[in-house]
C-alpha positions as CSV (number, residue, x, y, z in Angstrom):
1,X,0.0,0.0,0.0
2,X,1.4,3.4,-1.0
3,X,0.9,6.3,1.3
4,X,-0.4,9.7,0.1
5,X,2.0,12.4,-0.9
6,X,1.3,15.0,1.7
7,X,2.3,18.6,0.7
8,X,3.0,20.3,4.0
9,X,3.5,23.7,2.5
10,X,0.2,23.5,0.6
11,X,-1.5,22.3,3.8
12,X,-0.1,25.3,5.8
13,X,-1.2,27.7,2.9
14,X,-4.7,26.2,2.9
15,X,-5.0,26.7,6.7
16,X,-3.7,30.3,6.4
17,X,-6.2,31.1,3.7
18,X,-9.1,29.4,5.6
19,X,-9.6,32.2,8.2
20,X,-9.3,29.6,11.0
21,X,-7.5,30.9,14.1
22,X,-5.1,28.0,14.2
23,X,-1.9,27.8,16.2
24,X,0.7,25.2,15.4
25,X,1.9,23.7,18.7
26,X,3.7,20.5,19.7
27,X,7.0,19.3,18.3
28,X,6.2,20.4,14.8
29,X,6.3,24.0,16.1
30,X,9.7,23.4,17.5
31,X,10.8,22.1,14.1
32,X,9.7,25.4,12.6
33,X,11.8,27.2,15.2
34,X,14.8,25.2,14.1
35,X,15.1,23.0,17.2
36,X,16.5,19.5,16.8
37,X,13.4,17.3,17.6
38,X,11.6,14.6,15.7
39,X,7.9,14.2,15.3
40,X,5.6,12.4,12.9
41,X,2.4,14.3,13.5
42,X,0.9,17.8,13.7
43,X,-0.7,19.5,16.7
44,X,-2.9,22.5,16.4
45,X,-4.8,24.5,19.0
46,X,-7.7,26.2,17.2
47,X,-10.5,28.6,18.2
48,X,-13.5,26.6,19.3
49,X,-15.7,28.5,16.7
50,X,-13.3,27.6,13.8
51,X,-13.7,23.8,13.6
52,X,-15.7,23.9,10.4
53,X,-13.3,26.2,8.4
54,X,-10.3,24.3,9.8
55,X,-11.8,21.0,8.6
56,X,-12.8,22.5,5.3
57,X,-9.1,23.6,4.7
58,X,-7.9,20.1,5.5
59,X,-10.5,18.3,3.4
60,X,-8.6,18.6,0.1
61,X,-5.7,16.7,1.8
62,X,-8.1,13.8,2.5
63,X,-7.7,14.5,6.2
64,X,-10.9,13.2,7.9
65,X,-12.1,14.3,11.3
66,X,-12.6,11.6,14.0
67,X,-15.4,13.6,15.5
68,X,-18.0,16.0,14.2
69,X,-17.8,19.7,15.3
70,X,-20.4,19.4,18.1
71,X,-18.8,16.3,19.6
72,X,-15.3,17.9,19.2
73,X,-16.5,20.9,21.2
74,X,-17.8,18.7,23.9
75,X,-14.6,16.7,24.2
76,X,-12.2,19.6,23.6
77,X,-10.2,17.7,21.0
78,X,-10.3,15.5,17.9
79,X,-8.0,14.4,15.1
80,X,-7.8,14.6,11.4
81,X,-6.4,11.4,9.9
82,X,-5.3,9.6,6.8
83,X,-1.6,8.6,6.4
84,X,-1.0,11.9,8.3
85,X,-2.2,12.6,11.8
86,X,-3.3,16.0,13.0
87,X,-4.3,16.4,16.7
88,X,-6.6,19.3,17.2
89,X,-7.2,21.0,20.5
90,X,-10.5,23.0,20.6
91,X,-10.9,24.7,24.0
92,X,-11.3,28.2,25.1
93,X,-8.7,27.5,27.9
94,X,-6.6,24.6,29.0
95,X,-5.0,24.2,32.5
96,X,-1.3,23.3,32.9
97,X,-0.3,20.5,35.2
98,X,0.5,23.2,37.7
99,X,-3.1,24.6,37.5
100,X,-2.4,27.7,35.4
101,X,-5.3,28.5,33.0
102,X,-4.0,29.2,29.5
103,X,-6.6,31.1,27.4
104,X,-6.7,30.6,23.7
105,X,-7.6,34.3,23.0
106,X,-4.6,35.5,25.1
107,X,-2.2,33.1,23.3
108,X,-3.7,34.1,19.9
109,X,-3.2,37.8,20.7
110,X,0.6,37.2,21.1
111,X,0.9,34.8,18.1
112,X,3.8,35.0,15.7
113,X,3.8,34.2,12.0
114,X,6.9,32.3,10.7
115,X,7.5,32.5,7.0
116,X,8.2,29.1,5.4
117,X,8.3,30.6,1.9
118,X,7.8,34.2,0.7
119,X,4.1,33.4,0.3
120,X,3.4,30.9,3.1
121,X,3.6,31.4,6.8
122,X,2.6,29.2,9.8
123,X,1.3,30.7,13.0
124,X,2.9,29.7,16.4
125,X,2.4,30.9,19.9
126,X,5.0,33.2,21.3
127,X,7.8,31.2,23.0
128,X,6.5,31.7,26.5
129,X,3.0,30.6,25.4
130,X,4.5,27.6,23.5
131,X,6.2,26.6,26.8
132,X,2.9,26.9,28.6
133,X,1.3,24.5,26.0
134,X,4.1,22.0,26.8
135,X,2.9,22.2,30.4
136,X,-0.6,20.9,29.5
137,X,0.8,17.3,29.9
138,X,4.4,17.7,31.1
139,X,5.5,14.4,29.8
140,X,9.3,13.7,29.8
141,X,9.6,14.8,26.1
142,X,7.6,18.0,26.9
143,X,10.1,18.8,29.7
144,X,12.9,18.4,27.2
145,X,11.1,20.6,24.7
146,X,10.7,23.3,27.4
147,X,14.4,23.1,28.1
148,X,15.1,23.6,24.4
149,X,12.6,26.5,24.1
150,X,14.1,28.2,27.2
151,X,17.6,28.0,25.6
152,X,16.2,29.5,22.4
153,X,14.4,32.1,24.4
154,X,17.7,33.1,26.0
155,X,19.1,33.7,22.6
156,X,16.6,36.3,21.5
157,X,12.9,36.2,22.0
158,X,11.3,37.0,25.3
């Protein structure tokens, strides 16, 4: 069985054009920042009202949602799947393991666009907010990612 040929740049361009408030989080965000980590999937945190336009942007890539929008809103997450896997967080706020409430709208207000080509950018949280998203689970790999982000933060961004 041959896998699909996923065009990551076209996917990011479609998401950018969709109007969905979508933040790339997880290890793929660290890859965009140039950090030496490996990952096989994508993680996004999207505005709870933007599920439909996010899914519509992913549809041409044959990425199918595991839950409908209403169910995704109730559960706070879902995935888009085919050969690729996209985890999608849909919550107005998420607590860290330390109990800090991280609000999507606050994180969105501090977002940064990172150009991948002259015409295509991907949107990430500011470094401090990306660190906060790593504290949603605080798994060993998240703690290592936080360490790398803090090193990067010390080199420039605050």
